[in-house]
C-alpha positions, -999 to 999 in steps of 0.1 A, spaced: 256 -220 -627 281 -231 -608 278 -244 -573 299 -246 -537 313 -276 -539 325 -268 -582 339 -234 -570 359 -248 -538 373 -277 -561 383 -257 -585 395 -231 -567 416 -258 -544 426 -273 -574 443 -238 -589 458 -234 -556 472 -264 -553 495 -259 -584 499 -227 -569 517 -239 -543 534 -270 -562 553 -245 -581 565 -227 -556 581 -261 -546 582 -280 -508 610 -258 -493 604 -241 -456 618 -207 -471 590 -201 -502 580 -170 -511 549 -150 -505 519 -155 -530 494 -135 -533 460 -140 -537 434 -120 -549 398 -127 -537 369 -109 -559 336 -119 -545 302 -102 -562 287 -116 -524 295 -99 -492 322 -101 -471 299 -118 -442 282 -141 -476 315 -155 -484 331 -160 -451 325 -199 -452 342 -206 -478 372 -184 -474 379 -204 -443 377 -231 -463 401 -217 -488 427 -211 -464 420 -241 -441 433 -259 -476 463 -238 -479 478 -243 -447 477 -276 -451 495 -274 -479 520 -252 -462 505 -216 -471 500 -196 -438 482 -161 -441 502 -137 -426 533 -160 -432 539 -168 -467 507 -159 -484 486 -129 -481 449 -126 -494 434 -94 -511 402 -92 -505 379 -75 -526 341 -75 -523 313 -61 -546 284 -65 -519 258 -75 -545 262 -47 -569 276 -65 -601 285 -32 -615 315 -31 -596 331 -63 -600 349 -50 -632 367 -19 -611 371 -45 -584 389 -69 -609 414 -42 -625 424 -30 -591 440 -69 -584 453 -67 -614 468 -35 -608 479 -52 -573 496 -79 -593 486 -109 -574 498 -143 -581 465 -154 -590 424 -141 -591 400 -166 -575 368 -149 -589 336 -163 -576 294 -162 -588 265 -154 -571 245 -186 -557 215 -193 -579 181 -175 -561 161 -207 -564 172 -246 -568 165 -258 -603 128 -269 -613 127 -308 -619 113 -313 -657 81 -323 -661 77 -354 -687 42 -345 -706 27 -377 -722 10 -376 -752 -20 -394 -749 -33 -410 -786 -71 -410 -791 
């Protein structure tokens, strides 16, 4: 399972590549990003805000030279394939897909000591 930091770092890395590919000119073509989440909009809002802030620091501003197509499965994983197809039909430049967080933190493994008699 992927944790939030890894997800945000990986996403940001992909977006840095997208921004670098577009060049450092002011008249950048608009980039379209597809956001696919198994969660709800309210649950993933903080991750989206971090993404927008990082993109803005790279010169990508939503509404100016960036559009983000948001799709949420609202906790129903069976909806994900259709939502992904929809983003592909929209011909977005990049699809950012998340995963659900683990239900509980992993339990530490206990070491069993064998006693010899």
